[in-house]
C-alpha positions in Angstrom: 36.0 -50.7 -24.9 37.3 -48.6 -27.7 35.6 -49.4 -30.8 38.4 -48.0 -33.2 39.1 -50.7 -35.9 41.3 -53.3 -34.8 44.0 -54.4 -37.5 43.8 -57.9 -36.2 40.4 -58.5 -34.4 40.3 -61.5 -31.9 37.8 -64.0 -31.2 35.9 -64.0 -27.7 37.0 -67.4 -27.1 40.6 -65.9 -27.4 40.0 -63.3 -25.0 38.4 -66.0 -22.7 41.1 -68.2 -22.4 43.6 -65.3 -21.7 41.6 -64.2 -19.0 41.2 -67.8 -17.6 44.8 -68.9 -18.0 46.9 -65.7 -17.8 48.6 -66.6 -21.6 47.2 -67.7 -25.1 48.9 -68.5 -28.0 47.7 -66.5 -31.5 48.9 -68.2 -34.4 49.4 -66.6 -38.1 49.9 -63.1 -36.9 52.8 -62.1 -38.9 53.5 -62.9 -42.7 56.9 -64.8 -43.2 57.9 -61.9 -45.4 57.4 -59.7 -42.7 58.6 -61.7 -39.6 61.7 -62.1 -42.0 62.2 -58.2 -42.3 61.6 -57.8 -38.6 64.1 -60.8 -37.7 66.9 -59.1 -39.8 66.4 -55.8 -38.5 66.3 -57.2 -34.6 69.5 -59.7 -35.5 71.7 -56.4 -36.8 70.8 -54.5 -33.9 71.6 -57.3 -31.5 75.0 -57.6 -33.4 75.6 -54.2 -33.4 75.2 -53.9 -29.4 77.0 -57.1 -28.8 79.8 -57.0 -31.6 82.6 -56.3 -28.6 81.6 -59.5 -26.2 83.7 -62.5 -27.4 83.0 -64.4 -24.6 81.6 -68.0 -24.4 78.7 -69.0 -23.0 80.2 -70.8 -19.9 82.5 -67.5 -19.5 79.4 -65.8 -18.6 77.3 -64.8 -15.7 74.5 -67.2 -14.6 72.1 -64.7 -15.7 73.8 -64.3 -18.9 73.8 -67.7 -19.8 70.2 -67.6 -19.7 70.4 -65.5 -22.8 71.6 -62.0 -24.4 69.3 -59.3 -23.4 69.0 -55.9 -25.7 66.5 -53.7 -24.4 64.6 -50.8 -26.0 65.9 -51.6 -29.7 63.2 -49.3 -30.9 65.0 -46.7 -29.5 68.4 -46.9 -31.4 66.9 -49.0 -34.6 64.5 -47.2 -36.8 63.9 -50.7 -38.4 63.2 -52.5 -35.0 60.5 -49.3 -34.4 58.0 -51.0 -36.8 57.4 -53.9 -34.9 58.0 -52.7 -31.3 55.4 -49.9 -32.5 53.3 -52.2 -34.7 49.6 -51.6 -34.3 48.2 -54.7 -34.9 50.1 -56.5 -32.1 49.1 -53.2 -29.9 45.5 -53.8 -30.7 45.6 -57.3 -29.7 47.4 -56.2 -26.5 44.4 -53.7 -25.6 41.6 -56.6 -26.5 43.5 -59.0 -24.2 43.5 -56.4 -21.3 40.2 -55.1 -22.4 41.5 -51.8 -22.0 41.1 -48.6 -24.6 44.8 -47.5 -24.5 48.1 -49.0 -24.3 51.8 -47.7 -24.0 54.7 -49.1 -24.9 56.4 -50.3 -21.5 59.5 -51.9 -23.4 60.9 -54.0 -26.1 63.6 -56.6 -25.9 65.7 -59.1 -27.6 66.1 -62.5 -25.7 68.6 -64.6 -27.7 69.3 -67.7 -26.0 72.8 -68.9 -27.2 73.3 -73.0 -28.0 74.1 -74.3 -24.7 72.4 -71.5 -23.0 71.1 -72.3 -19.6 67.1 -72.2 -18.5 65.5 -69.6 -17.3 64.4 -69.2 -14.0 60.6 -69.0 -13.5 59.6 -66.1 -12.0 56.6 -63.1 -12.6 57.3 -59.8 -14.5 55.5 -57.3 -12.9 57.0 -57.7 -9.4 60.3 -56.3 -10.9 58.7 -53.1 -11.7 56.9 -50.2 -9.1 53.4 -50.2 -11.1 51.5 -52.4 -8.7 48.9 -54.1 -10.6 48.6 -52.2 -13.5 47.2 -54.3 -16.5 50.6 -55.2 -18.6 50.9 -58.0 -21.1 54.1 -59.6 -22.8 53.6 -60.3 -26.8 56.4 -63.3 -26.9 57.3 -63.4 -30.6 59.8 -66.0 -32.0 62.0 -65.6 -35.3 62.2 -69.3 -35.5 60.4 -72.6 -34.2 60.6 -73.0 -30.6 60.2 -76.1 -28.6 61.0 -77.5 -25.6 64.4 -78.3 -26.8 65.4 -75.1 -27.7 64.1 -72.8 -25.1 60.7 -72.8 -25.3 58.0 -71.1 -22.8 56.3 -72.7 -19.9 53.5 -71.1 -18.0 51.5 -71.9 -14.8 47.8 -71.8 -16.0 45.8 -69.2 -14.1 48.6 -68.5 -12.0 48.3 -64.5 -12.8 45.1 -64.7 -10.5 47.4 -65.3 -7.5 48.5 -61.2 -7.9 51.9 -60.9 -6.8 54.0 -63.5 -5.5 57.7 -62.9 -3.8 60.1 -61.4 -6.4 62.6 -63.9 -8.0 65.9 -62.9 -8.5 66.4 -64.3 -11.9 70.1 -62.6 -12.1 70.9 -65.2 -9.7 73.2 -62.4 -7.5 71.5 -64.3 -4.8 69.5 -67.3 -4.1 66.6 -67.1 -6.4 63.0 -67.6 -4.7 61.3 -71.4 -6.0 58.2 -69.5 -7.2 57.0 -72.8 -8.4 56.6 -73.8 -4.9 54.6 -71.0 -3.7 51.2 -72.4 -1.8 49.1 -69.9 -3.9 50.3 -71.8 -7.0 48.7 -74.9 -5.6 50.7 -77.2 -6.9 50.2 -76.3 -10.5 52.5 -77.4 -13.2 53.9 -75.2 -16.0 52.8 -75.7 -19.6 55.1 -76.0 -22.3 54.1 -74.3 -25.3 55.8 -75.1 -28.9 55.7 -71.9 -31.1 56.1 -71.7 -34.9 57.2 -68.6 -36.7 54.6 -66.1 -37.2 52.4 -67.1 -34.0 52.6 -64.8 -30.9 52.4 -66.1 -27.5 50.9 -63.7 -24.9 51.2 -63.5 -21.1 50.0 -61.6 -18.3 52.2 -59.4 -16.2 51.6 -61.8 -13.1 52.0 -64.9 -15.0 54.6 -67.3 -13.8 56.6 -68.4 -16.5 60.0 -69.9 -17.4 62.1 -71.2 -20.6 64.0 -74.2 -21.2 67.5 -74.6 -22.0 68.9 -74.5 -25.5 70.0 -77.9 -26.3 70.1 -76.9 -30.1 73.1 -75.8 -32.2 71.5 -72.7 -33.0 70.5 -69.6 -31.1 66.8 -69.3 -30.0 66.1 -65.7 -31.5 62.9 -64.2 -29.4 61.8 -60.6 -29.1 59.2 -59.1 -26.9 57.3 -56.3 -26.6 55.6 -55.3 -23.5 52.8 -53.3 -23.4 50.9 -51.5 -20.3 47.7 -49.9 -19.5 48.0 -45.9 -20.4 46.8 -44.5 -17.0 49.0 -46.8 -15.0 51.1 -44.9 -12.2 54.1 -45.3 -10.4 53.3 -46.7 -7.0 57.0 -46.9 -5.6 59.7 -45.0 -5.3 62.6 -47.7 -5.6 64.5 -47.3 -9.1 63.1 -48.2 -12.3 64.9 -47.0 -15.9 61.7 -45.9 -17.5 60.3 -44.0 -15.1 63.4 -42.8 -13.9 64.5 -41.4 -17.3 60.9 -39.3 -17.7 61.4 -38.3 -13.7 58.0 -39.8 -13.1 57.2 -39.5 -9.3 55.6 -41.9 -6.9 51.7 -41.0 -7.7 52.4 -39.8 -11.3 51.0 -41.3 -14.5 53.1 -42.7 -17.2 54.1 -40.4 -19.8 57.2 -39.5 -22.1 58.5 -40.3 -25.4 60.2 -43.4 -23.9 56.8 -44.7 -23.0 54.5 -43.7 -26.2 50.8 -44.5 -26.6 50.7 -47.0 -29.2 46.6 -48.2 -29.0 45.0 -46.3 -30.1 47.3 -45.6 -33.0 48.8 -42.3 -34.5 49.5 -41.8 -38.2 52.9 -42.0 -37.4 55.6 -43.8 -35.6 56.6 -42.4 -32.1 60.1 -40.4 -31.9 62.7 -42.5 -29.7 63.7 -40.3 -26.7 67.1 -38.3 -26.6 68.5 -40.5 -24.0 69.0 -44.0 -24.4 69.7 -47.0 -21.6 72.7 -49.3 -21.4 73.1 -51.1 -25.0 73.2 -54.9 -22.9 71.3 -56.2 -20.2 68.8 -55.2 -17.8 68.9 -51.4 -18.5 69.7 -49.4 -15.0 71.8 -46.3 -16.0 70.7 -43.5 -18.0 73.5 -42.7 -20.8 72.7 -38.8 -21.7 73.1 -37.6 -25.6 
């Protein structure tokens, strides 16, 4: 592996647990002061993007009731960029994946409102035409999270099953009951409580879900997804970050929208000139 100095070096047992279970919690990654700064930046950008939406949770679609979703905030907020492109987090991602270099695949705010429904169990990587490229998500809470306000649950070892049937978490069609997939062997999801400052990591093929938010407050979570730098596009079906960069099947990932974050550069990357939709699962490019 890359011998570049990691700002946050992981113990071997943490990496072993991740490889075994497909998820792992790392405590005390971000300081209280840093987390407050990052949370304020994300809050401000989410508020800006959703200012025109005055609907109650009950008036929203089933998918929207799961969370307010704002993607690629680093591209429109210089203040969020420091979190999305955090060298310490990127180095942790590289260590957990066992690769020398990672790119930013995407960031997103997932704010589950009070009364928000559960998030349907699914795998992340089956949504994208990148095959089984090494991919990992950092789940960063800005508040204390339990099963009562939107905690995540992971099926231990489910990443070893590889890609299962894609789950339609938008509920435009009846979603596949992935927890009943025979390849999971009847394993139950494991709920994970998280305190602010900790980060939970999960593999792109780890089956996971989130509970409903029964608390009076919005559950504020930010995620950063990293992918091995040498990953390729393997399918033609639409995918915003690949289509924006005109990446063809067989091409390696590239472009300003998916910058290399590890090893880190001396300066934070510049965002792309064209950005996606401000809310929801980005699909269309808005040319500037």
